[in-house]
N, C-alpha and C positions, 0 to 999 in steps of 0.2 A: 157321508160320501157314498157308502155302499148302497144305501137306499136310493140315492139319486141315480146311481149307475145301473141298478137292477133292471134287466129287461131292455136295456138300451145299448147302443154302440157309442164308443168314444175312440179317440185316436191318441196314440202314444208317439211322441216325436223325440228323437235324440239327435242333437247336432254335435259333430266332432270337428275339430280343427287340428291338423298336424302341421308343425313348422320345422322346416329344415334350417337349423340354426346357422349352418355354414353359408347358405345362400340367401336366407331370409324368405325363401319361397314357402307359401302356405297353401294347404289344401283343406277345404271345408266340405263336409258331406252331411247329408240329412237322411236319417232313417225314419220311416213313417209306417206305422202299423195300425190297422183297423181292428178294434177289439170289441166284438159283440158279447155283452154279458148275458148270462142265462137269467131266467126269472126265478131266482132262489127265494125261499120263504123267509119270513121274519125270524122264525126259529133257527134256520140255518145261519142267517146273518148274525143273530145274537150269540149263537154257539161259537162262531168264528171269532167274533169280537172278544169273547170271553177268553180265548186262547192268548190274547195279547199280540198275536202276529201282525195285525194290520197297523199297529201304532207307529211302526218305523218304515212304512211304505208310502211312496209318493202318492199313489192313487187310493190308498187305504186297503189294498189287497195284494196278495202274492199269486200270480197266475199259476205258479207251480205248486201251490198248497194242495196236497192230496186229499185232505179232509173236507175242504170247502169247494174246490173246483169251481171258481166263480165265472169262468169264461165258457161261453157256449161253443164257439168256433174261433178261429183266428185267421186273419187275412194279412199276411206280411211276415216280417221278421220276428220270430219268437224271442231271440236273444235281445232284441231291442226292448221288449217289454220287461224281460228279466233284469237287464242292466246295460250290457254293452253290445252293440251290433257289430260283431266281429268281421263279417264280410265287408261291411262299409269301411272298417279300419284297414282291412287287407287291401281293398281297392285304393284307398288313399295312400297307403304305404307304397304300393306299386307305382302310383303316379309320381311319387317322390324318388323312384328309382331303387327302392328297397326290395330285395328278392324275398318274397313271401311264399311260404310253403303252399303248394296247391292243396294240402291236406286240411286247411283251415275249416272249410265247410263240413268235412267228414268228422273232424274232431269236435266241432261245435255241436253237431247233431247227436253225436254219440254221448257227449257230456250232458246235453239237455234232454236226451231221450225223445227227440222230436224229429220227424222227417220234414225238412224245410223245403217248401215249394218255390221259394224265391231266390235262393242263393245264386243260381245260374244267371238270372236276370241282373242281380246286383253286381256280380263279378264280371259279367260280360256286357253289361249295359252301358248307359251314359256315364261318362267320367264325372267325378266330383268337381266342384267349383275351384278353380285355381286363382291364386292372387300372387 
């Protein structure tokens, strides 16, 4: 997997659906992130695999792994690649009428140590799909 990703871009998608059990109303949202991988060497890849870290990862890597640093740059939601796109969850919760703290993006960025360039577009952009 790592050899196939090396020096290429791929996309990470996460779909979430939240359901208001009292009304049956559902909100579905999709996070999409473009992930260009750097052109790491065979030796770097082998050393990373030897750590055992990639064996429980969906894409065979952890974007946040400090020793390997597999990603060249990132276009989109970092939290989506790590696990859960919190701004998308917050947007969906707001559409269901749940008062969500405006501090979600700040807390997410602080925890991930990442300056997010897309949170304002996510939280102020198009609404998620309603059913």
